[in-house]
PATOR-656614 format. One record per residue: residue in three letters; x, y, z of N, C-alpha, C, CB in turn. Coordinates in steps of 0.001 Angstrom, whole numbers, plus 500000, padded with zeros to 6 digits. Each point is the difference from the previous one (the first is absolute). Glycine has a CB too. Layout:
PATOR-656614
ALAXYZXYZXYZXYZ;...
end
This chain:
PATOR-656614
GLY500788498792500000499212501208500000500827501268500000498278498733501165;VAL502804501303498035500912501149500016499376501266499414501883498396499822;ALA497026501471499448499354501176499409498843500508500851500659499166497751;GLY499111500189503383498933500403500892500459501025501023498978497774499674;PHE500109502608501165500219501043501005501144499660500956497581500567499837;ILE502337498297500824501025499629500972501256499495499295498209499435501668;GLY501617499730497316501147499422499300500915501035499382498611498037499553;SER500817502980499841500835501030499367500735500826501051498405500095498060;ALA500940500176503078500661500747501080501145499178500601497834501200500503;LEU501934497512499678501043499129500532501174499904499020498258498694501275;ALA501453501149497448501065499911498995500840501275499990498564498471498609;LYS500777502671501475500719501278500034500937500056501205498069501125498838;LYS501433498456502317500813500014501219501176499028499884497960500616501341;MET501791498197498166501063499005499858501090500495499043498329498170500455;LEU501263502452498442500980500561499065500827501096500673498464499465498076;SER500878501373502722500709501096500672501015499479501015497986501448499683;LEU501804497333500801500917499376500947501111499208499292498116499873501648;GLY501841500136497011501055499352499233499732498565499581501495501465501193;TYR497295498052499026499654498643499594499605499953498532499261499503502335;GLU500978499359497023499451499750498672498591499464500200502304499530498972;VAL496781500904500172498598499606500159499495499388498707499629501823501699;ILE499826496969498438499276499346498915498527500114500359501922498370499440;GLY497277502151499659498586500204500294499108499284499024500565502176500975;VAL498342497306499533499008499287499205498639500649500240501332497826500120;ASP497901502328498828498633500512500121499261499632498728500717501925501515;ASN497991497762498589499216499737498795499289501257499493499690497648500781;LEU500495503449499910499433501303499642498472500005499946502072500432498720;SER497296498642502014498535499998500023499467501190500795500006497495499805;THR500682502879501265499620501195500752501187500941500168498252498673501203;GLY502951500796498802501199500844500087500228500732498687501013498422501672;LYS499752502631498402500280500828498822501497499971499690498023501491500536;LYS502302498336498194501398499942499591500752501273500419499347498527498060;LYS499973502605501934500629501270500370500432500020501468498611501135498261;ASN500833497965502578500365499926501416501327499291500238497589500006500531;ILE502873499234498490501202499190500183501223500912499978498885497990498922;PRO501884502014502165501167500879500053501057499629498963499555500333502422;SER501125500669497078501110499781499082501056499173500713499538502176498782;GLY500984496830500533501021499139500577499482498624500370501101502025500836;VAL497581497794499168499420498688500281500064499163498732498465500963501782;LYS502025497801498337499934499051498884498582499429500033502536499417500077;PHE496638501005498970498565499733500048499581498882499062499654502367500603;TYR499459496769499909499377498930499213498492500158500107501963498419500386;GLU497382501724498468498534500034499986499510498563499942499935502280498845;ILE499780497177502319499630498598500136498903499884501049502328499243499334;ASP496736499858500415498986499648500981500578498864500846498058500719498465;ILE502042499460502844500610498984500851499189498702500036500974501836501369;GLY497793498205498170499195498790499888500436499113498850498117501246500985;ASP502740499261498139500507499266498836501400499477500326498624501435498393;SER501450497332502076501284499453500458501023499893498881498768498745501737;LYS500782500981497033500952499902498881500645501346499703498653498128499038;ALA500560502924500944500552501342499762500919500411501143497948500625498690;LEU501644499087502526500785500364501178501350499284500027497869500394501240;SER502157498378498260501236499219500028501070500539499060498634498032500588;LYS501013502902498542500965500593499067500879501061500656498392499549498165;ILE501282500844503075500776501016500697501220499340500631497919501383500444;ASN503251499169499289501226499497500602500193500685501351501035499557497715;CYS498877499673503342500126500526501359501262499485500686497508500144500141;THR503539499630499087501226499404500517500569500740501201500460499209497716;ASP499608502092502257500609500758501089498977500681500910501952500353498523;VAL496823499183501475498952500591500834500068499393501389498526500389497986;ASP501422500457503040500026499470501361498677500173500736502416500492500046;SER496673500345499455498716500212500673498895500239498979501193500949501997;VAL497624498555498337498795500279499217499041500778500889500293497898498577;PHE499268503254500931498945500776500649498753499801499145501632501744501000;HIS497456497424499471498825499646499203498873501001500255500656497559500074;LEU499186503369498973498947501017500072499025499889498823501597501510501208;ALA498562497450497988499162499835498810498712499283500389502042499927498496;SER496857500797501500498722499369500313498857500887499540501029498826501969;GLN497823500564497949498763500750499849499670500427501418499148498718497893;SER500718502563502346499977500483501378498680500606500465502377500394499704;SER496549499319499619498719500580500392499021498916500435500386501898498413;GLY499154498218502831498981499082500483498719500079499190500985500197502255;GLU498627501019497375498769500190499226500120499405498597499539502087501308;ILE501578498180498019500201499494498630500053498475499990501245502103499401;SER499192497294501703500134498539500047498668499297499761501905500271501584;TYR497002500377498748498695499386499782499638499937498520499294500829502239;ASP501246500090496963499722500018498568500737498905499255499627502433500165;ASN501569497193500325500808499017499298500838499197500995500066501490497966;PRO499308497618502791500732499239501003501081499098499408497961500072501386;GLU501849499497497369501021499157499366501303500762499814498199498719498832;TYR501705502580500883501204500808499843500749500094501334498893501317498142;ASP500370498869502951500619500025501328500717498681500275498223501591500817;LEU501120497305498892500593498686500218501283499852499184497716499037500450;ASN502230501343498282501163499845499123501143500917500409498467499360498148;THR501241501890502150501058500960500314500473499866501443499041501555498303;ASN500036498484502633500372500075501407500425498669500600498438501875500182;THR501066497028499285500342498697500562500967499247499093497770499923501133;ILE501817499778497651500880499271499081501231500832499669498017498794499039;GLY501806502505500768501142500875499724501010499990501134498516501430498618;THR500993498558502611500889499917501167500769498685499976498425501444501344;PHE500877497472498392500652498689499920501068500001498905497887498886500825;ASN501811501720498026500980500071498908501254500773500408498115499880498362;LEU501697501236502349501153500769500478500810499212501025498729502114499585;LEU500611497127501250500706499164500976500835498937499293498165500397501674;LYS501259498953497311500759498993499241501208500634499318497889498684499630;LEU501931502497499793501111500708499357501085500326501028498414500972498287;SER501176499428502899500947500326501060500830498782500404498431501773500809;VAL500925497089499296500715498770500344500955499612498878498053499239501402;LYS501487500869497366500836499656498842501314500776500019497930499504498672;TYR502013501763501707501192500859500000500627500132501394499013501251498075;ASP500540497938502866500558500003501354499971501399500618501465498070499362;ILE497419502629500437499808501332500579499726499815501492499093500967497796;SER501611499792503023499981499735501437498869500686500770502425499733499811;ARG496926501260499588499010500773500755498773500271499131501838501062501371;PHE496980498754499218498731500223499306499118500837500907500181497809498712;ILE499447503378500819499125500895500758498654500055499278501978501386500870;TYR496977498242499825498660499891499418499085501055500608500328497527499615;THR499014503223499534499025500966500491498610499378499938501445501939499238;SER497997497887501916498648499479500135499091501165500365500835497693500710;THR498121502032500020499008501027500300499327499716501338499622500365497542;VAL499957500690503107499202499861501211498653499338499656501126502052501019;GLY498537497913497699498769499355499545499954498512500295499876501703498238;VAL501253497682502134499985498574500336499241499747501295502187499717498824;TYR497631501336501989499283499831501264498489500041499826501935501027501151;GLY497587499520497737498561500113499809499446501197500736499855497541499723;VAL498956502320500851499354501090500721500852500357501213497699499256499216;GLN502608502028500900500858500476501093499169500269501253501591501012498326;LYS498994498670502807499360500333501272500328501457500343500144497573500802;ASP499292502940500245500197501400500373501257500246500829497552500237499932;GLU503331498798500116501255500159500728501155499630499070498862499489502224;ALA502323500683498240501175499731499177500001498553499505501283501739501286;THR499096498085497467500151498671499432501406499521500295498306500474498176;LEU501797498319502334501292499418500331500402498986498933499557500351502459;GLU501736499493497353500507499106498962499446498587500137502068501375499905;ASN497723498149501307499526498630500185498476499896500096502144499520501146;ASP497129501553498545498537499929499956499562499039498887499821502378500890;ILE498983497124499230499457499060499015499884500679498644498738498783501809;THR501665500499497157499854500499498630498759499354499387502523500340499751;LEU496566500505499806498758499548499383499585501036498953499286498754502122;PRO501443501275496748499734501034498997498596499883499413502435500038499470;ILE497000501121500165498646500016499445499976500389498526499155500564502261;SER502001499804497168500056500329498569500900498987499295499625502475500478;TYR500173497376498218500885499133499224501438500503500092498106499430498432;TYR502049501881501639501326500594500155500667499503501281499238502031498730;GLY500077498074502386500548499537501270500300498508499989498743501810501133;ILE500363497425498244500210498552499892501258499705499196497521499612500152;SER502640501074498711501168499739499143501298500423500674498554500307497989;LYS501427500781502766501205500443500697500347499064501164499469502370499348;LEU499524497115501347500255499049501077500560498696499434498150501033501369;ALA501312498523497503500558498806499346501461500248499622497710499374499115;GLY502587501840500382501386500361499685500883499925501232499181501477498170;GLU500312499010502965500762499916501253500349498552500327498855502074500833;HIS500186497042498996500241498584500309501058499412499068497632499780500820;TYR502312500577497909501040499523499083501374500545500402498294499869498147;VAL501755501395502207501270500596500433500542499234501209499273502276499138;ARG499878497457501822500437499243501191500470498597499617498382501308501416;GLY501046498136497550500400498673499529501432499963499486497635499578499425;PHE502918501572500237501372500091499489500985500492501058499060500434497737;MET500494499719503498500854500617501016501234499183500352497973501053500886;SER502051497673498793501208499212500256501063500237498923498589498271501148;GLN501022502405497781500916500207498883500500501438499877498829498161498847;MET500570502761501915500421501400499945499421500743501201500127499927497464;ASP500439501228502830499439500864501038498772500685499428502276500365501078;ILE496651499640499680498768500636499524499535501060500981499359497894498808;THR499980503106500629499325501023500790498652500245499341502198501083500757;ILE496771499003500052498658500294499495499519501276500673499488497534499591;PHE500130503440499584499417501239500501498513500004499667502202501246499724;ARG496965499038501257498558500139499776499672501491499981499493497755501129;LEU500538502806497687499800501440499829498522500369500056502079500095498621;THR497690501165501732498644500544499967500053501486499675499223498277501674;ASN499886502165497481499820501426499715501301500746499726497996499906501420;THR502810499576497672501214500714499618499614501208499157501367497862500066;TYR499346503221500133499718501223499250501249500858499953497575499926500678;GLY502413501045498419501121500926499921500187500540498602501077498790501857;PRO500014501940497941500275500600498683500102498920498925501203501911501117;GLY498157498350497756500042499064498882498905498959500013502396500358499967;GLN496751499690501026498922499014500093498980500249498886500333499810502511;ASP499190499095496887498963500067498986498651499770500682501600499183498183;ILE497669501883502056498732499865500716498913499290499176500593502078501237;ASN499653497710497468499049499270499170500147498508500143500015501875498420;ASN501025497652502266500194498565500192499622499645501424501844499935498272;
end
């Protein structure tokens, strides 16, 4: 998701710190103009394992997985897309990471995995019971990520209501 709101900001920061950045996006919601100069960009849908396997990740040490359909509301219109991108796409990135012996995988999930929120703080170990296809697909992605934890270091972030400069309010 290097052409999206969070992915493009992260890529810009990583480049400013001197890292080389390989970015993937299918441009379904991200914009090519968001991709910072210096990113080696591949227009690929992560749900397409054959296309994804064409990326050479020989010297990659970390994957920041931000490529997903990120709208709970939109997920009701096309749940198959959520399944393909958010779940199968995550699995494809995990397989690619293992193939190239990538040591770190950072997965962005969502607070939507908890479902209906109570009126108090949500804790990491609270019950997950998503009510949208989006939340279901992201929780399934979390489980796949955990399934690979013996092969790499993993981190899962459950984001909520991200906002800031460059945000596309139409998405």
